[in-house]
N, C-alpha and C positions, 0 to 999 in steps of 0.2 A: 646382728648376725644369728640365722636361724640354729635352734637349739639342736640336739643330737635326735636322730630320727625317734630312737625308742624311750626319749626322755619325756613321755607323758605323764606328768603326775596325776592320781585320779583324785577325785573329788568332785563335789557339788559347788559349783560357782554361779553367785546369782550377779548379773552385773544390769545397773539400773542408771537410767537418762532420760531426758526428755524431747532429746532430738534424737529421731531414728537413723539420720544419716550420722550421726557420731557413733551410736550402738553398731551401725554397719560397718564403720571404718575400725573400730576395735575389733569388729569380729574376724576381718578382712588382715588386720595386721596379728594378730593370733594366728590364724592359720599360717602367714608368711614366716612366722618365729617358729612357729610348732609343727612342722609339716608330718603328714604322716609318710609311712613307707611308701615305695613305689608298688604301684596298682592297687593301694589300699585306698576304698571309696571312704570321701567325707560324708558323714550322715547328718543332716541338718533338719530339723521339723519346724515346719511352717504351717500357716494356718488358711492361706490361701495362694493361688495361681499367681496373684499380684506379687506378693511378697517373694516369692522363689524367682520369677524372672528378674526382680529389682537387685536381688541378691547376685544371681548369676550374672547379672552385667555389671555389678560393680567390680566382683571378683575378677571380670574378664579384663579389668580397666589395666591399660600398661600406665597410665598415671595414678598411684596410688592402690590398685589391685593386684592381683598376682600375675597379669597378662594372658591368663586363660579359665576358664571354668568348665573344669572337667574333673571326671572321678567323683562325682556329687551324687548321694541317692538322696535326693528331696521328698520327702514324706509327709503324711499328714500324723498328728500325735496318736488319733486312734487306730492305724495301721501299725505304727512302730510298737505299740503296746503290746499286740499278739506275737508280733514277730520276738519280740524280745521275751515274752512268755516261753516261744520255742525254742529259743537260741539256750534259755535255761534247762528246760525238759524238751528235749529233740524228738521224743517220741509225741509230742502234742498234735492232733491233728491239724491240718490248715484251715478249716474252719470249727467252730463249736458249735453242738445243736443247740446251745442256750444262745446263738446270735441271734441277732434281729432275725435275718431273712429265714433260716429253716422254722423258726420258733413263730414266724409267721403261718407257714404251710401246716407246722405240726396242730396251732391253733384251729386253722382251718378244716383240717383232716377230725379232729377233736369236735369239734361244734357242728359241724355238717351232718352226723348223727346223733341227734338229740336223745332217742331212745339208749343208744349205746353208751352216752356220756353220763345220763342219769343212773345207768347200771354200774358204770365204774365208780361212780359217786359212794353207791350204796356198797361196792365191794369194800371203798377206802374208808367204810365207816362213817360216810359224812352225811348231811341233810341235803337232798338235793332240791329242797325248796329256797335253800338260799341263791341258786341260780336263777330264780322268776326273774331278776331284772334283765339278763341277758337273753330268756328265752321271751320276753313280752316284746324287746327289741327286734329279733329276727323273726318273728312272728308277724311283724308289720309288712313284710314284702318279700316275694319269694325270689327275686334279684338276686343269683349268685354274687353278684358285685357288692350286696350290702354284707354277706358275709365274710366276703375278702377282705372288705374294708374294714369290717369290726376286726378282725384276725391282726390285720395291720397294724391298725390302733392299739390293740392289746400288746403287741409284738414290742411297738415302740415303747409303749409305756413299761410292760416288764426289762427291759433293755435300760432305760433309764434309770429304774429301779437297782440295776446290778450294779450301775456306776457310782451312783448317787445314795442308795437308800439299801446298799445289800444287808447292811444290820436289819431290816426289815423282813427281808426275805428270809435270812436266815433263821429270824426268830418264825416265822409262817410255817418253815419248813421242820421246823423241831416241833410245833404242835401239831403232832400226827393225831389222826382221827378227829380232830376239831376237840380236842379234850377240854379245853376250855377256851374262851372266848378270844379272837384274833385282838391282838392291841398293835398300836402305833406307837415308836421310839421316837419322841419330839426332839427340836436342836437341842434344848436343855437336859435331855436322857431322860425325861418323863415317860412315864407307860400310861396311854390313853385308850380306852376299848373303841374299835372300829364300829361305826354306825352299822345297824343292820343292811340298809340299802347298799353298805360296801363290802360286805363280809365275802362277796362271791371273789374277789381278788385273791384272798389267801387260797381259797379252796380251788381256783384255777390253777393257781400258783404250785399245788402240791399234786394237782392232776397233772400237768408238766413234767413236774419232776419224776414222779410214777411213771409215767410212760415212757420218760426216756430211759430210767432205771430199767424197765423191763422191755426196751427194745433190741429185739435182736438182730435187727440187721446193722445196728451200730457195732457189733462185734464182726462181722463180716467185714464193713468199712475198715475197722482198725486193723484186721488181717491183711487187707488188700492194699491198704496204702502204707501200713507201719509195720514193723517188725515186733514181734509177740515182745514184750517189757512186763515186768513183776508188774508196774502200775499201769493201770488202766485210765487212762484220760477221756476217752471218747463221750463219758459219760458225766463229766466232772462239771460242775457250774463255775462260771467266770469268777464268781466270789470266793469260792474255794482254789481253784486254780493260782488266783492273787496271793492268797495267803500262804500258798505252798512256794510260790516265786521268791515271794518277801523272805520266806524262813530259808527257802534254799540259798538264797543271796549271802546269807552269813557266811557257809561254807567256803566262798571263792576268794581268792587273793588275785594281786596282780600279775602272779605267776602263774595260779591256777583260776582261769577264767572261761567263760563259755567261748569256743571257736567261731559262733556265728555272730555274737555279739558286737559291735561296732566299738572300737576303743576309745570313739571320740563319740560325742552327742553334742550338737549345738542346736539350741532351740531360740527362734529368734521372732521375735515380734508377736507373741501370740497373747491373745488379751483376757483368756480365760482356758483353765484347765482343771479338770475333776481332782479330787483330793488322790483317789488311786493312781492317779498317772504320776504326782507330784511322790507318794511314797515308793513308787518305783523308782524314780531317779534317785531319790534318797538310799534305796536298798543296792542300786547299781554303782553308786558312786564310791563305793571303797575300792573297786576295782575298775572304774570306768570314770573317763573325765567326762563331766556333765557340764556345760556354760549356757545358761538360760539370761539371755538377751531381754531385758522386759523394759516397757515404756512406762516411765510415771511421770505424768505430768507436774507436778511438782515438788520441789526439793524439801518441803517441810513435809513433817508427817500432818496429814489430811482425814484420817480413818475417822476422827470422832463426829467429823461433820455429818456423814452418812448417817441412815436410820439401820437399827437393827444391830448396832455395834456390841450389845451386850450378848447377841449371841457368838462373838469372837472367841475363841478357845483361849487366848493370850494376847496379853498387849504387844504392840508391835516393838519389835526389839531392835531392829536396824538403825534406828534411828531414835535417839534415847531423849533429846531435846524435843520441847513442845513450845511450838510459837503458840499456839491455843491452850488454855487451861482447860484440861478434860474434865474437870469437876462442874463447868458451867453448864447451866441449863441448856436445852437442846434450842431456845428460841436465841439465848445468849451466844449459843455456838455459831450460828447461823448469822450471826451480827458481828461476830468476830472472824469468822472465814470465808470465803469466796461462794456467793450464793450459786454459781453456776456449776461448780464441782461439786457442792452439797447435792443439787439437783440429780445431776448428770453422772456422777462417779461412784455409784453403787456397786457396779459389776467390776471395775477396775479394784475398788479398794478391798474387795474380796479376794480377789485374785494375788493382789499384794501382801494380803494378810497369810493366805495360804502357803505361798512362795515363803512368808517369813518364818511360818512354824518350821519348815527344813532348813533353813538359812544359818549358818554360821560363817558370818562376815570376817571375823580374826583371824579363822583357819586358812584364808587365801588373798587377805588385803594384801599384805606385801608379796606374796607371788605376782599377782596381778602388776603390782607396781615395776617391780624389779624386770618382768619379762617385757612389757610395752609402754613402761615409762607413764602410765594412764591409774588413775583412781578406780574404783570399782563403783563409784556414783559419779557418771558424767552427766552434770549440768551445766546448763548454759542459758543465761538470761537472752531473750528473744530482743530486749532492746539493745543489746550489743550488736545487731545488724542493722536494726531501723528505729525510728522510733513512730511509726504512723499509729492510725489507730488500731489495727490488727494486732502489731506487736504487742503494743501499750495490754490491750486485752489480755494477749496469751500470756504477757509479763507478770499481771495480775493474778493469773491461775497459776503460774510457776513458782512466783512470791508467795501464794495465800495472801494476797492482799485483801482486806474487806473493803466492801464498798465505802463506807465512811473514810478510809484511807484516801480512797482514790477521790471523791467529793472535796476531800482537802486540797488536794494539790490543784484543783479548778483547773482542768487542761482544756485549753480551747483548740478546736478541731475545725479546719479551712476544708471545708468540701469540695472548693474548687481545684483544690492541690493534692489532698488528700483521697483518693479514692480505694483505699486499701481493703474496705467494708462496704458493700452494697447490698442494697434490695432493691427488686424487680418485682414488677405484679404486671401480670398479663391475664388475659379473658380465657384461655385454654392450653392444654398443651403444645398444640400447632405453634401457636405466638409463642408460646416461650422459648420455641427452638429457632422459631424465625429472629427473634429477638437475640437470643444467643449467636447465631450465626452472625447478624450486624455488628453486635457488639466484640464478638473476638476477631471479626475485620478491621474495626476500629483498634483495636487494641494492639494485632499485630502491626498496624501501619504506624501507629504511635512509636511504638517498641523500634522500628526500622528506622524513624524518623530521628529517634534520640542514642542511636545506634546501642541499643542493648540488646542482649542476646534473650529471644523468647521463642525456643524452637516448638513447634506444635505438642509434642512427646511431653513438653512440662505443665500441660492443660490437661486437668481432668474434671471429667463431667459426671456426676453422679444424680443417680434418682432412685424413689424408692423401689419403682419394679421396672426393668429396662424393658421387657416384653410391652408395656404399656405406651412407651416413649420411641421404642423402634421404629414405627412405621412414619413416625414424623421425624425423625432423625434421616432416614433414608430418602424421603421426599424432598426435606431441605438440603440436607449437605450432597446427597446424591445428585441432584439436578442440575448440578455443574460441573459434574463429573463430566472426564470426556476424554479421546486420545489423543495425543500430540497438540497440532493448533488448534484443534476443536475444543479443547478445555478451558472453561470458562476462567479467566482471571481470578475470580471469586472463589474459586473450588480451593477448600481446606480440606488436607488427607484425615480422615478420621477413620476410627475403628470401633466397632461394637462388641464390647465382649459380655459375657455373661448371659447369652442368647439359648436357650436350649434348642439342640438339635431336631427335636421332635417336631417344630413348627417350623424349621428353617431346611433342613435338608429335605430336597425333593423325591429322592428314594423312600425315605422314611416316612414322609407324606403319604406317597403311593401304597405302601404298605401298611398305613394305618387305613386307608379305604379300603386294600383288599379283604384286611381282616375283619372289617365288616360287613363283608358281604352277605351272610345271611339274613341281615336284616335291611340291606341295601335295598332301593326302587329300581337301580340300575336306570337311574335317569340319565338323559343325553351328558346332562354337564358332569355326571361323576365318571362316565367313560373317557370324555374329553379330556378332563382333568388327569385323567391316568395317562392320555395319549401325550399330555403336556411334557409327562417326565421322560427326559433323557435316556434314562437306565432302561426304561421297559419299550421305548419306540427301538431302542439297538437291538434289543432282544428279538423283537419282532421284525426287524428291517423296514422300518417305516421311517422317512426323513421328515424332518420339520417342514419341509417346503410341501410336503403331500396333506397336511391338516387340512387346509382350506379346502381343496378336493373332497375332501372324507365330510369334512363340514356341511360341504354343498350336496353332497351325495345323503347323508343322513337327515338332512331338511327335506330334500327332494322326495326321499321316500317314506316322508311322514312317521318317523321315530321317535317316539316320545319317551316311553320309559317302560321297565320290566324286561327282564330276559326272554321270557317266553309265556304259556299259559299258566302252565305248572307253578312256574315263580310267582305269579299273580295270585295264584291259590294257594300257597303256602304262605302269602300275607294276609290271607283269610279275605279275598276280593273275589270279585266272578272271575273264572278261568276264561278268561277271552283273550284272543293273540292280538287282535287287531293292535297296530301301533306299539308292537314291542321290537326287540331288535332281532327275533326270528322274522316277524313278519316282514320286518325292512331289508333284513338280508336278503329274502325269499325275492321281494321284488328289485331288487340289485342284479343278483344272480340270474333272474329270468330276464331281465332287460337286457343285459349283457348278451345273454344268448340268443336272444330273437328281437330284439328292437324294439319298436311300437308296433309289435304285433297284436292281435286280441289277447283278453286274458286268457290263464291257462290255468284249469282246476282251482277258480276263484283267484288267483292270483295275480294282480294286476303287474304288468311290466312297468320298471322306472329306466326308460330310454336313454339316460343321459349317462351310462355309463358304456365306455367304447375305447378302443385304442388300445396302447400300452399301459394306460392308466388302469385298466381293470385289474392289473395284478396286485394292486392293493386289497382287491377283494380278499385274496387268499389272506394276509397276515391277520385281517379283521375277522374275518370266519373262524380262524387261528385262535384269536384273541378272546372270541364270543365262546368258544369251546372251553376254553382252558378256566374261563372265569366260571362256567356252569360248574366244572368238574371239581374247581376249588371250592367254592360255593356249597357243593354238596358235602365234599369232605369237612369242612369247619360247620356244617351242621352237627355233626355228631361231637361227642364229648369221647375224649380218647386219654390213655394213659400219660403220664410225663414223657414216658420214652418215644409214645405214638406222637403228641403233641411235637417233640423235637424233630422227629424226621419229616413232619408233615410241615413244619416251618422251615427248614433247610429246604424241603424239595419246592414249598411255593418259592422262595428267594431265587432258588437255580431257576424255575419254571418262568420266570417273570423279569428278571432283572440279569443286564450283563453292564458294567463297571464302566464308564465313559469319563470319569473325572476321578481328580482326588476325592472329592467328595463323596462319590460313590462306593468307591474303593474302602473308605474311612468306614462307611456306614454296612457293608458288606461285613466287615472284618470284625466291627463290633458288634454285629449281629451275632457271629458266630463266636464271640466270646461270651456276650450274654447268655447265648442258648448252654454253652459249656458250664457256666455259673450255675445255671437254672438247675441244670442237670445232679450238678452235685448238691446243691442246696432242696431238690427235691429228695434226692437221697436221704438226707440227713435229717430231713422232715418227715420222712417213714411216707412217702406217699406215693412209691413205687407202682402199686398195685391198684393206686385211686383213681377214676377218672374226673378230668377238670373239664370245665365248660370255656368255650372259647371268651367269653367276657372277662374271664378272670386272667387266660394266661396273655390276652391282649395289653392287657393295662400292667401287667407284671412286666412281661418285655419291654414296651415302650417306654414307660417311664423309667427302667433301669438306663435307658440309653440317654436319659437327660440328667443323670446326675452330674454335679460337677468333679472336674478332675484339674490337678496341678499342671496338666499340659496344654490348658486353653490359652489362645492368644491373650498378651495384654502386654502394654510398654512397650508397643513398637515404635515407629515415627512418625506416629499419627497421633491426633488428638483423641482422647482414651474416654468414650462414654461406658459407665459401669453402675452396675447395681450398687448401692450401699450395703456391702460386707462388711465382716469383722476384718479387721486388719488391712482393710482396703486402703486405710488411709495412709499412703503412702506419700513424701513430701514432695510436693509439686508448687511450681511457681505460683500457679494459679488454681483455685480449685473452684469450681460452679457445683451448687447443689440445685436442682430443678424439682419442681414436684410437692416443694415443703406445703402441701395444703395439711388442713386440720383434719383427720381421720385417716389420712394416708400416711402420716409421719408422724409418731411412732407407728408403726406397722401394728394394727389389732390382730394378733391372733389367740384367741381364747381359747385356754387349755380345755380339753374334755373335762365333762360334768366328773368323768370319774377318776381324774388324776388326782391322787392323794397328795403328792409334792406340791401341787398350788396351795392345799390347806396349811402346809408347815416349812416355814422358808428356812432352807440351812444357807450359810454362806458358800458361795459357790455354784449353788443351784442357777441354772440357765434360764433365762426370762428373755421374751423375743423383745418385749418392751425396753429392757433394761440394756438389754445389747444395743438396741436403736439409739437409746439416749447416750451410751459410751462411745457409738458410732459417730453420733452428732459431734460431741466433744473431741474425739479424735480427729476428723475432718477439720474442725475450727482449728486445732492446731497444725493439722500437717498443712495450711497453706502459708507460702511462704513471704508471698508477696500481695496475694489478693484472694478475698473470699467474696463470692457473690453468691446469692441465697435468692431463688425466685420462686414464688408460688402463683397458682391462680387466685388471684384476689378480688376478680371482678364476675359478675354471672354474665357468661355470654347470652343470655337472653334479655335482662332488664338493667345490667350494668350494675347490680347491688353488691354490697361488700360481703366478700367471703373471707371469714378468718386464717391467717396461716396455722402453721402447727405450733402446737403447743410449746413447743421447744424455740421456736422463731419467735413467739412471743415473749417469752423468758428473756431471751438475748435481748431482743428490743428494750424492753423494759430496764435492762441492767444498761443498756449502754443510754438511755434516755436518762436514768439518775447517776450516773457516773463521770457522763461528758456533755458539753454544750458546744453548738457551732459558734464559730468566730463572729458572726452575725446576727441578726434579729430573727433568721428562720431559726426554729427548732431543729435538733440535730435529727431526728427521724426522718422528718419532711426534707432535709436536704440529703441524707442517705438513701431515700426511697424515690425510685422513677415509675410511675404509672404508663404503662405506654397504651397506645390507640385500641380499639379492637381490631382493625385491618392494617393491613402491612401499606395498604395505600392511601393511609389517611393523610390531609393536607397540613398535619401537625409535623410529618416528617419533610414537608419537601417546602412550606411556606415560611419565611423568618417570622418568629413571633412579636408581636406587639411588646415593645420592650418595658412599656408602662403596665401592661397586664400583670396578673398575679400569677399567671402560669408561666410568665417567661422565661424563668430560670429552670423550670424543669423542663419546658421544651427544648431548651437550649442543650440539654442531654437526650434528647431522642437522634440518635443515627440511624441512617438507613443507608446501603449499599444496592438497593435495588430500584436503578437508574431508569429502569422499564416504564415506573409509575410515575416518573416525573415530566414525562411529556404531558401527563394528563394536566397539569398546573403551569406549565411554562406556553402552554398554546394557547394563542386566541381564541376565546370562546366562539367567537363570532366569524372565525373561518372554517368552512365548511370544503368538502371534497370538492365542490363543482366551482368553487373560486380558487382551486390551484392552478398549476401552470396547466396549457391546454395540451393534449398528447398531439404527437405528430399524426398526420392523416395516414389512414389503414384503410386496406381493402382485402377481402377475403382471396384466400389463394384457392380456395373451389366453390363451387356453385351453392347457393344455399337450398335448404330444404324448408318445407311449410313448418317444420317443426320450430324453426328458428323465428319465423313471421309469428307464429302462436306462441314463443316467448317473450317477442316484443310486445304483442298487443296486451300479455299478462301482468308483464312488469318491464318497463325498458332497463332499468339498474340492474335486475339480474341477468336480462339477455345480454348488457354490458360485463359484466363480469364473467358470463359463462363462454360466450363467442368471442370477446376480444382480449381478456386476460386468461381466459382457461382456468378461472376459477371457479371450480363446483361448488353448488350447497354442499355442508357437512350432514353427512348421514349418521343419523346416531347408529353405535354398533348393534347389528342386529343379533338378537338374544333368540338361542332355538329354543321352540318350546318345550316343555317338559310335562306337560298333561293335555289329554285330547281337547278337541275343540267343543268346549262344553257350552260355547258363545263365540260369536262372530261380532268383530268392530263393525263399522259401516265400511271401512275400505275393504276388509277381509269379505264381506257380504256383496260388496260393487264388484269385486273380482271374480268370485264365484259366479254371479251371477252374469256377469259378461262371458265367463267361460260358458255358460249353459246357451246361451244366445249364439255365440259363435258354432257350438256344436249340434243345435236343434233348429235353426233358422234358416232352413235351406227351401229352395223352389218347389222341389219334389215332396217337401212335407204339407200334409193336410191337415185342417182342424182335426179330424177325425184320428188321423194316427200320431198327431204331435205328442197327446199324453204317455203313447207310448214310448216314444223318442225322448221324451223328458225323463220317463222311469229309469230309461238304459243309462242317461247320462248320471242320472243320480245312483244309481248303482256301482258304476265308475267312479265317482266320488267317494262311495263307501270302501270299494276295495282298493282306494289309495288310501285310506285313512284318513280323508281329508272329513266326511261325516261320520258320525260314531253311528254302527249298530243299534236298532233298536228303536224303543218309542220315544228316546229322545232325538236320533237321527231324523226320525220320519216327521218330527215335529220340526225340525230344523229345514228339513227338504220343503215342507209346506210353506213357510215364512219364506223360503228363496224363491218358491215358483210361483207363489200367489200372483204377483204383480207381472210374472211373464206370459202367463194365459190370455190376460186381455192383450198386453201388448204383440203376440202373434196375431190374433185375430187382426186387429188393426194393420199389422204389417201386409197381412195377408189380403186385406181388402185395398189397400194402398198400392201393393205391388201391381195388382189388376194384369195377369198374365206377362207381366216385364221380366226377362231375365238377366242374370249377370253375364258379363260380357265373356266369350271364350278366351280373351287375352285381353290384359290389361292395356292400357292406353298411356302412356308417357310422353313428356315433352320437355324440351329445356328453352326457357325464355331468356333473353337478354335485355338488360336494360342500360342505359346510359347514365351515370350518375356522375358528374364533376369530372365530366372526359373519360372515365373510366368505365369499362361494362363489368356491370355483375349480373351473373346468371342466376336463374331460379329453377330448380325441378319440379316439375309438374306431375302429380298422378293422383288417380283417386279410386279407392277399391270399392266405392259406394256403388258406380254407376250402371244402370240396368238399361236394356234396350229393348225394344218388341221384336215379334217376331221376322219382320223383312229390314230390320237395322234402319228404319225410317223415323224412329222417335225416340229421344232420350228421355231417362230422368234418372234421378240420383235419392234413392232411400236409403238415411243415417239411421241407424237403432242403436240407440247407449243406453246405459244404465244409470249414468249419470242425469238427475232432474234437468227439465228447463225452467219449471218454476221451482223458486224458494219455497220450502215448507210452512214457514212461519209468515213471512212479508208477503207472501201471492207475487212477489215482483219474480223478473227475469235473472234466473242465474247465469249472470254473464260470462263467468269462467268456464263453463260448460258450453259456451254458444260458440267461443273463438275459432277452435277448431272444427266445427262441421260450416261456419260461413266460411273458412279457407278453402275447404273443400269444394264449396258452392261456386268461387271465384274460379277455381282450378277446373270446374267440370265446364265452365261456360269456354274456357280456353282450348281445352281437351279437344271437343267434339265440334268446335266451332260455331255452335247455334245456341241459343238459348234452352237452357235446363232447367227446370223445377226442380230445387232439392227440399224433401222433407225429413225433418227430426223428429224421431218419435223416441219418446222417455216413459220410463214409468210415470212420471208427473210433470205433463205438459207436452205440445207436439209446437213445432215452430214450422213455416213454410215459407221458402224463400224463392220468388218466382223469377223466371228465367230471365239473363240480360245478353245482350249482345256482346259478344267477344270484346268488341272494342272498349267498353265500359268497363268489363273485368280486367283486361290488361291494364286499364288507366288506372283501376285502384289498386292493382297488385303493384304497377308501377311506383304508386304513391308510398304503399307500405314498405316496397325495397329503398326507398329514397329515405324515409324515416328510419329504417332500422340503420342504413350505413350512416344517418345522423346520429343516432343514438350511438354506435359505435366509436364516435370522436368524443362524444360528452354523452352520458345519459341524459333520455328526454326526462323532463322535470313533471311527469305524470306515471299514473298506474290506473287498472282496469276500472275499479271500483271508485275511487276518485275521479277519474275521467268520465266515465259514464255517469255519475252523482251529478258533476258539473255540467255535460250536455243536456240532461233530462231535466234539470231545473232552469238551464235557459231557455229550453223548448216552453216551458209553461210560462216563464216572467223572463223574457230577453233581456231587460234593464236591471234588472234586481241581482246585479252582481254579490252583493252581500249575501243574501240567499243563498246563491250558488255556491259561493264561499263555504259557508256553514255546512251545506249538503258533501261537498265534497271534502271538507275535513273529516266529516264521519266516515267516509269511503276511504281516506287516508288510512284510518285506524283498522279497519277490514285489511286493506292492503299489507300493513307493516305486518299484519298478525300472520300472512300467509308467505310472506316474502322473506328472504334471508338477508337482501341487501341493501333494500329500500330505506331502512332507518340510518343504514350506515352511511349512506350519500345524502340523503336528508333526513336530520335528526328530527324534525318535527314539520308539521304542514306549514307554518308559516315559512319556515324556510323553501320548502317546495312552492308554495304558492307566491312567493315573492320572487320568483325566477322571471326574467323577463320575458319568456318565450311559452309560459306556462300555459294560457290561454290558446295560444295558437298550434303548440304541441299537440294539447290536448284534443282540442277541435277536430283538427287534422288527421289524428288517429283514430279517433272515436265516433265521431259523426257518422261517415258512411255505415259502420255495424249498427249502430243505435238506428239510423233511418232504414235499414235493409231488415230489422226484426219488427219495429213499430210499421208496419205497414197494415191495411186494412183487411188482409188474409189474415193478420196474427192477431187481430184486436180481441 
């Protein structure tokens, strides 16, 4: 039955246990049997959001819980500490000038003006020479971020001193004017003089104290926010406030207590607390019920195993009996205790000792027993639930069982049945996650077959840094996600926790880019990235579907980088407007206004903008204007108030929320700005001007701070960072990335951190945190623990060691257990996975006689897509599959399709029959000017110049002028660079055209282009069906009386290969087809001349009948290739034909030549290698010779004439 609502007996009660779920159930039962008053909040202190949500879910259970989790104030210990201070002294400010944030800005202000700082030091009667280390550091770089980072690091250091070394600060503060040499108080109470290089720290602290004491603005803040009071707390240090609170608490009683202080405080699952916090709990306990639920991995006292035990203030009192004699030597202690507990448990040992200093278990033992029928020590042997390897290891730690005792038990482990503890070795983080996905699928499948309950939420995957693994997790687990029936059955629900929003929230990503505008190049990609932000697009009313059109315009207008000429000049670059956003915008606007009209005032119009789509130019122009305005604003330094208003205006100018994530970002930005304003006031920064670099980092980093509201423990597999008290009990725990050097995480303390040189019990250390985290993770796994690391080099497959903690665990397992068979235990527990997910080892049954057979049996994959590679007959090719049904084109053919056939029948088959087109690489917009042209780009420009300047009315005398005008147009378009480099580029482009134009003029010989193009439609009968072919040729010329025709084709693609001096057949197929078409179009023989910068080809005229016959043969071959790709290709076929022309009987030599051509064809073809994997496959087709000769002999003989010899 619940107790009376007001019957909360005050006191500090410490409840310990080795199973967190038992402590959770005890907390739930205590809340049920000791309810608070209606509308009274339960105050719970936790260390992470995971513990908070786990507790709420337990309290909300109908079975064993309260049925609901409401009226709960879950907080972090540090935040509760200040709230408790304010409840005792209600006139305490919301924040203290000694807090880390205001201290950072106060230090920034002091260090910013070095002459004024030295003057202050002299006023205090101190020696300015002591500050030389700081002065030397700041003089190395004028970047304001250096000063801000130093101030932040110093503020963090002094913040740690206030919590863990308040006695140092008190002594330094008392040493006015540096009357004597400053000293350090060691953990043993000894006084040691500070080294000269460190004496600036006490001096800076005294400067801070003096600055705060003489800060008149704090008086105004106190009057503004708090009523006048006899005691002024606005200048009090946290250490003095702590002492005053401890003293004041002696005056309170259960009947006379602070109103705002909760009547009950529950502290759950915290693995470390500062001594100050525990002192406060002890001071509050006479009038407040405080329950501390602490996890203890061992039922016996084990503190003597860990180093530095001599620094503990007293012997451990809660457990009087000792399983191990404390008088043993350190070597013997390790032999008598558990080595893993001795190596990893230092942080937990110190915390339990700090709790023991405040603990009086006999004062509440009976109370707990009567209230919830539970002992204050809730210990349970893991072997009570299971006797697998993992439980045995946990039980050894629980019972403080030494290694020798475990060895005496001679416990055999059957790795085939006992997989409770496994090790996985991969080649990369990507492979680790791929292996994890397959292993989890197998685990869930096995659990389902065995009718075991294993929901995804009971699987926890932890890594040293979730930001490193998040892309791999999204790539592997996210690829199977889909909606409804489209979802792959291999999809596993997952959630990634602990990710910083700064790199995830699209609005914050865009905001960071905007805050970098003063140093931005305004590259095309930067602005397109901004336009990919939904909140920004909504603000400027640009739809996502509009982005491809904008990209086309940006590319067409040759926008590369730079806002305008002035912005480029600000970066110290030439003041040129070409290829800037203003340059491109003017081209787009003029193109919309005038179409393809001539240039106006040096602006070349881009005439692709037309119709209703032109409305997009308005938002684009407004965005560029806003960016210019914002850039000018951000270039200047502002006061804190000015920055606050500027940032609020920036957010309102560029963003409109479109989702919950956007709303969260905008709301939190407002909250952080309000906090910054308050912090700046307490840092006396109101009248100071601050640079953008400092403001940007301070604002964005504040948004990345973890909170207790982050999602964790949903219905999915949880991915998280290894964090304190993240080791909630899970059925399965997977640790990835346990690499040497990555874990324990190496965080080197600052050189000036004096705490690192003088350890005290309770001090926080990242490496000690990580060691205890690893121990907690091992103990939190209830059924299975899997540890993975990158144990092989991805380049040379060399061995890479795991984390030293994993190495210690493996050594302990190898020494204490043995496998049931002949195989060493570690080999049986460890699986090395192949480099690739498509390795044959996953799909091919291993040879049972091989040494690796047992390991390969443990390789599991669900990537069935790769399985086809190993079950398909390797000799089966696409040409041997069932033939397709007969097919005819619905529309008439064009010469382009015959040209595709000549170049590669396989490509033509995919394109025309299957409608599968070659994959194109995503075209990247260029971000720099055209300093150099690729071969293709030069070809396009030369072809463009030919089209613009090769006109009948152009004479050799005015051709250079026409060419110069065309080049000027390219400069106005932004294609060619202005200046000397542009002139050099122009010379390279036009050099081959001058000679080509003269040849063209001579060969043209008074012939003129047709006034009206001639077209025709030929019909051919193929297998009883009619296939039509469209004919046209834009290259036909006619004399003045229309009695004679000729054809003159000018192209920039060379007719002769540059190196081999042989014909470039790929560049001759299209002109030859136009030659055949010309004979039919004018119904008389027409000579065709092909002019190129490298080589000329002349095709004599043919009779119309012969031309039709050849076209008919090509159409028939095209149709045949649509039923099944012809086994040939251009370079292959020409090499075959040419070789046989020289030596008709030497088929072996012809095959060798054709093989060389096949390699060239595969390099230029997208599909040839898929249809015919190698030349032997191609050459082995029965119709290879006939198809090759039928397709390519006519072209060969047409080119190899006496005219072209």
